[in-house]
C-alpha positions, -999 to +999 in steps of 0.1 A: +180-078+751+152-103+744+139-123+772+136-161+771+098-159+771+097-135+741+121-157+722+099-187+729+068-168+717+087-157+686+097-194+678+062-207+684+049-180+661+073-188+633+068-225+637+030-221+635+032-201+603+034-231+579+003-246+596-016-213+593-006-210+556-016-246+549-050-241+566-056-209+547-047-227+514-071-256+522-100-232+530-094-213+498-091-245+477-124-257+492-141-224+484-127-225+449-139-261+444-174-252+456-175-222+433-163-243+403-191-268+409-217-240+413-207-224+380-200-253+358-222-280+342-204-312+352-233-337+347-252-332+314-283-354+310-297-360+275-333-350+272-362-351+249-390-327+243-413-323+272-385-331+297-391-319+333-363-297+346-361-269+372-399-270+378-410-269+341-414-290+310-389-279+284-389-284+246-374-268+215-402-252+196-384-238+166-350-233+150-342-211+121-310-207+101-301-174+084-271-163+066-267-182+033-288-158+014-316-183+006-343-172+031-333-135+036-311-110+020-287-114+049-255-132+042-227-138+067-190-140+058-175-174+051-194-203+066-210-184+096-247-186+101-272-170+125-292-197+143-324-186+160-335-210+188-369-209+204-377-230+235-409-233+255-412-240+292-444-250+308-442-244+346-453-275+367-447-257+400-439-223+414-406-214+399-396-185+422-359-178+420-348-213+409-342-200+373-316-175+383-283-174+364-298-191+333-273-206+310-284-216+275-256-225+251-249-246+220-223-274+224-206-297+199-194-332+206-158-320+212-170-297+240-168-263+222-195-240+233-213-210+217-229-184+238-260-164+227-257-129+213-264-101+238-300-090+242-295-056+225-281-072+193-307-100+195-336-075+197-321-054+169-318-085+146-354-095+155-367-060+145-346-062+112-361-096+103-397-087+111-405-051+124-440-063+134-429-093+155-433-094+192-399-097+208-394-129+228-372-128+260-339-145+262-331-170+289-317-144+313-347-121+310-372-150+312-355-162+344-362-128+361-400-132+354-407-170+353-442-182+344-467-190+372-476-226+379-495-240+349-484-212+326-458-212+298-432-190+284-412-187+251-375-181+252-355-171+222-318-169+218-296-161+187-262-176+180-236-171+153-220-205+145-200-221+117-223-238+092-203-271+093-210-277+130-247-271+130-257-307+124-236-317+154-249-291+179-269-297+210-287-272+232-275-271+268-296-255+296-288-250+333-296-227+362-277-218+394-301-239+414-295-270+392-258-269+385-236-290+383-265-308+366-277-296+331-299-309+304-291-312+267-314-314+237-303-325+202-306-295+178-326-302+147-324-271+126-353-267+101 
């Protein structure tokens, strides 16, 4: 037989269960919201060449479009093109780890995003285009060895995008230390 005291403890336990579940839900929701803000670019600021961001001055140094058969023998199916983007960063201060989790993407006005090719494919394409060329680091590799104060670095990323959206694209850049803020440059392919 269950004593009165045990029954009361059992009722209190059962009655407190909704409060504990609601508290757990609230804590999880808060953590998820913080993680969402940390990972996503919620405030994108339009920039111009030489814009200061994450301790460096950023600018697009070169864009190259490949895939229609005019400048190389390489042709892509349909309307797809290889876009090679080079950006420069001139460090104004010690960067340290503030460039970690670099995100460099192309975005169109409707919000569609294109991620860069992985580094193995990117390096292979660079060697195919010019076997003598010095390979430039992608954003992720450059973030692991940022330039010292006053020095600069060249970042190169390659994207495969539809030809019809190229005039509408912008370059978006952010780091874990700067998100939810990001900067965006208009893409002007040459």
